[in-house]
LOVEX-252201 format. One line per field, with one value per residue (C-alpha): residue number from 1; residue in one letter; chain; x, y, z. Coordinates in Angstrom, 3 decimals. Layout:
% residues N
nr: [NUM/...] .
rest: [A/...] .
kette: [A/...] .
x: [X/...] .
y: [Y/...] .
z: [Z/...] .
END
This chain:
% residues 86
nr: [1/2/3/4/5/6/7/8/9/10/11/12/13/14/15/16/17/18/19/20/21/22/23/24/25/26/27/28/29/30/31/32/33/34/35/36/37/38/39/40/41/42/43/44/45/46/47/48/49/50/51/52/53/54/55/56/57/58/59/60/61/62/63/64/65/66/67/68/69/70/71/72/73/74/75/76/77/78/79/80/81/82/83/84/85/86] .
rest: [M/N/K/V/S/L/S/K/C/T/F/N/K/E/R/R/Y/L/K/L/S/S/E/F/V/G/M/P/I/S/L/Q/I/E/S/H/H/T/G/R/V/V/E/F/T/A/V/G/E/N/D/P/L/F/D/Q/D/G/W/D/G/E/M/Q/I/Y/R/P/T/R/N/E/A/R/T/N/V/D/Y/L/I/I/Y/N/E/H] .
kette: [A/A/A/A/A/A/A/A/A/A/A/A/A/A/A/A/A/A/A/A/A/A/A/A/A/A/A/A/A/A/A/A/A/A/A/A/A/A/A/A/A/A/A/A/A/A/A/A/A/A/A/A/A/A/A/A/A/A/A/A/A/A/A/A/A/A/A/A/A/A/A/A/A/A/A/A/A/A/A/A/A/A/A/A/A/A] .
x: [112.847/112.136/109.813/108.131/105.940/102.311/102.818/104.765/101.694/98.491/95.250/92.393/89.425/86.957/89.179/90.937/94.550/97.753/100.124/103.840/106.717/109.639/112.038/111.366/111.952/112.490/110.359/111.208/109.539/107.994/107.889/106.226/104.103/104.015/101.128/102.343/99.017/98.772/102.220/100.652/102.820/101.319/103.435/102.855/104.122/104.289/101.356/101.965/100.682/97.475/96.389/94.017/96.211/99.321/100.818/102.812/105.083/105.819/104.422/107.717/109.463/107.327/104.994/104.568/101.417/101.419/98.807/98.763/100.169/97.744/98.783/97.651/94.472/91.765/93.018/91.385/93.672/93.178/96.491/99.513/100.956/104.593/105.243/108.554/109.132/112.344] .
y: [99.616/99.086/96.203/95.800/92.990/93.830/92.233/95.382/97.563/98.180/98.480/100.860/99.090/101.972/104.554/102.058/103.014/101.297/102.709/101.865/102.962/104.661/102.305/99.633/101.669/105.351/107.697/106.913/108.387/104.994/101.524/98.160/96.392/92.602/90.657/87.924/86.151/86.174/87.232/90.118/93.219/96.718/99.735/103.039/106.499/109.646/111.990/115.110/118.642/117.856/115.234/116.375/114.551/116.544/118.790/121.784/121.661/117.972/117.116/118.547/115.281/113.387/111.709/110.939/109.815/107.457/106.274/103.019/103.685/104.026/100.737/98.814/96.791/97.527/97.369/97.525/100.430/104.096/105.300/104.466/106.572/106.261/108.010/108.880/106.378/107.956] .
z: [66.783/70.463/71.332/74.730/76.032/76.699/80.121/81.145/80.461/82.343/80.363/81.142/79.544/79.990/78.296/76.016/76.726/77.772/80.373/80.476/82.696/80.938/82.720/80.069/76.907/77.677/75.551/71.925/68.829/68.078/69.613/69.281/71.880/71.581/73.085/75.416/74.745/70.938/69.735/67.783/67.481/67.275/66.390/68.190/67.214/69.356/68.729/66.660/66.975/65.053/67.598/70.387/72.937/71.934/74.615/73.374/76.433/75.907/79.341/80.692/79.842/82.349/79.863/76.170/74.358/71.378/68.874/66.919/63.448/60.560/59.006/62.088/61.804/64.314/67.912/71.343/72.251/71.305/72.732/74.869/77.676/78.695/81.993/83.648/86.437/87.761] .
END
């Protein structure tokens, strides 16, 4: 599974989401974000059609949205956005 450092992400505190460029990991089905502060690893999985953030057109390959997996303990993040940098 792909693992990316939290230092590569930006955090929107008001909306509680992370944003990451696709240049670091592409747009996989799932990935892990590792905190460079605590060492904690949180797994994220692409949203499915039952999620309100799901886009039927797949954001035209320009963006993918992920949620922390169900087995994750409480996090400060509601979702992760990976956007196409290229």
